[in-house]
C-alpha angles and dihedrals in degrees: 000000000000100000134063094224109124097012113134127243136017126314127242141177125236134180094238132017090206095057104023116197126165125222115248092249092054092048089052092048094048095044101038106028099031095030093225119172135201110295097021114139127249141147126249130200136187091220090244100086104282126105144158142191118260144160126250128243125187088225087070097247116118125212116218116237099175143028124277110268126194130209111204121239117252114264088230115028117230108239133189118187116188133182117250112268134190131278121345094339095104089056092053091049093049092048094051095044089053091051090049092054102251110165101208130027121194127190113208136205104213129186092253096041109130093202117074120186132191125219095265095053090045092054092048092048092048091058090052093046092050089055090050090050091052094049094046091048090052090050093048095041096240118168097197121055115222118237122240125213115193136212105353122173107248094226090057094048098043090055091069107107096227094055120105122195120228102234138149112263093028128132123282109267112257141171091275089067113083104156124049128181123206121205129221125270090274092052130238117313115245091254092050092048091052094055095077120050091200115083124175130189123228093196145296100292133075108256130197112250093253093046090049091052092052091044089051091053092049092050095045094052092043091053093046091051090057093062 
């Protein structure tokens, strides 16, 4: 067995699959919220692609019930970069991109971004986002945690040759596209849009920035699954 599909119980992350020990918060969640008892089944992952079946204990120690399995990393990681938006919208986008299976999440500072963050606020947000990623990965039974880059200047990111810009009039998204960048609510500036020669469309309607990012993640993972 190399996939989690069909395995019983919730999914958790541990520091080591050889000596599995749950964090106190995870023990509380499993025992109190999910009402798990000693001996109930679950799956555990190291967050780097390896996992195994195990049984739960309220002490926090897990007992292995299966061999360690490994799911290989994609040859080309699926990446969604989105421009920083207001309020809790970045958290929603990061949560959903994690659930969808995106490998790398990049938060951009674009010319027309309304939100401007300093280094201290970015560092604080990154801690919160990493927690959201972990929780979403547990919920969606992922074995590899996506990486987060924050906050990257859009001009720097758009210069990467593999990046395609979401833009009206672009090509239909296909399996050859692995990295999509979403502009802010005001759209890309002309100079930003000119940096990448690869433009892709996300449909015929005008989407909010957070909706566009989630749509890009959905289309990327769907195209990758058809290969």
